[in-house]
C-alpha positions as CSV (number, residue, x, y, z in Angstrom):
1,M,20.6,46.6,14.2
2,N,23.6,45.2,16.1
3,S,23.8,44.1,19.7
4,K,25.5,47.3,20.9
5,M,22.8,49.4,19.4
6,T,20.0,47.4,20.9
7,R,21.7,47.5,24.4
8,T,22.0,51.3,24.2
9,R,18.4,51.6,23.2
10,R,17.3,49.5,26.2
11,A,19.6,51.6,28.4
12,S,18.1,54.9,27.2
13,R,14.6,53.7,28.0
14,T,15.7,52.7,31.5
15,R,17.6,56.0,32.1
16,A,14.5,58.0,30.9
17,K,12.4,56.3,33.6
18,I,15.0,56.9,36.3
19,A,15.4,60.6,35.3
20,A,11.6,61.0,35.5
21,G,11.8,59.7,39.1
22,N,14.6,62.1,39.9
23,A,16.6,59.5,41.7
24,V,20.3,58.9,42.4
25,R,21.4,56.0,40.2
26,L,23.8,53.1,40.5
27,T,25.2,52.5,37.0
28,V,27.0,49.4,35.8
29,F,29.4,49.0,32.9
30,R,30.6,45.6,32.0
31,S,33.5,44.7,29.7
32,N,35.1,41.3,29.1
33,C,37.9,41.9,31.6
34,H,36.3,44.3,34.2
35,I,33.1,45.6,35.7
36,Y,32.6,49.2,36.8
37,A,30.0,50.8,39.1
38,Q,29.2,54.4,39.7
39,V,26.7,56.3,41.8
40,I,25.6,59.3,39.8
41,S,23.7,62.3,41.2
42,S,20.0,62.7,40.3
43,D,20.8,65.5,37.7
44,G,23.6,63.4,36.2
45,S,26.2,66.1,36.7
46,R,28.4,64.4,39.4
47,I,29.8,61.0,40.2
48,L,29.3,60.6,44.0
49,A,31.0,57.2,44.4
50,S,32.7,54.7,42.1
51,A,34.3,51.2,42.3
52,S,35.7,48.8,39.7
53,T,37.8,45.6,39.3
54,A,40.5,47.8,37.7
55,E,41.4,49.2,41.1
56,K,44.7,48.1,42.5
57,D,43.2,46.5,45.7
58,V,40.7,44.4,43.7
59,R,43.2,43.4,41.1
60,A,45.4,42.1,43.9
61,Q,42.5,40.0,45.2
62,F,41.3,38.5,41.9
63,A,43.4,37.2,39.1
64,N,40.6,37.9,36.6
65,G,38.2,40.8,37.0
66,G,35.6,39.3,34.7
67,T,34.1,36.9,37.3
68,A,31.0,37.0,39.4
69,A,33.1,36.9,42.6
70,A,35.0,40.0,41.5
71,A,31.7,41.7,40.6
72,A,30.4,40.9,44.1
73,A,33.5,42.5,45.6
74,V,32.8,45.6,43.5
75,G,29.2,45.6,44.7
76,K,30.3,45.5,48.3
77,R,32.8,48.4,47.7
78,I,30.3,50.6,45.9
79,A,27.8,50.1,48.7
80,E,30.3,51.1,51.4
81,R,31.4,54.1,49.4
82,A,27.9,55.3,48.8
83,K,26.9,54.9,52.4
84,G,30.1,56.9,53.3
85,A,28.8,59.6,51.0
86,G,25.4,59.6,52.8
87,I,23.5,57.7,50.1
88,E,21.3,54.8,51.0
89,R,18.6,54.7,48.3
90,V,19.5,54.5,44.6
91,A,17.9,53.4,41.3
92,F,19.7,50.5,39.7
93,D,20.7,51.2,36.1
94,R,21.9,48.0,34.5
95,A,22.8,49.9,31.2
96,G,20.8,47.5,29.0
97,Y,22.6,44.4,30.3
98,K,20.6,41.3,31.4
99,Y,20.1,41.0,35.1
100,H,22.2,37.9,35.1
101,G,25.7,36.7,36.0
102,R,28.1,39.5,36.9
103,V,25.5,42.3,36.9
104,K,23.3,40.3,39.3
105,A,26.2,39.4,41.6
106,L,27.1,43.1,41.8
107,A,23.5,44.2,42.5
108,E,22.9,41.5,45.2
109,A,26.2,42.3,47.0
110,A,25.3,46.0,47.0
111,R,21.9,45.2,48.5
112,E,23.4,42.9,51.1
113,N,25.8,45.7,52.2
114,G,23.1,48.3,52.7
115,L,22.0,50.0,49.4
116,N,18.3,50.0,48.8
117,F,16.9,49.7,45.3
């Protein structure tokens, strides 16, 4: 089994638990160059808010989108956009990634800016 397969297995277990709780989820996808965050409805049919380091404003601010500082900026933006959409409580879906580094920076920045999870 390769690392991508094990990560997706961990992610599916987490998503099954979140789906059982019927909660809006904050999902993170991490690549080498960027980090993406989406707030997805409880039934999984709609994206309610999104933010990433690939956005023009964030790219102008950071030379490299693959840093913890850039991830913290995305966490702040996703929290502001979710609160603008009327969402304050989410379930954090780390998509099988370790809660460390960029994923942790994004989560902590989102918490500091008003999202509860």
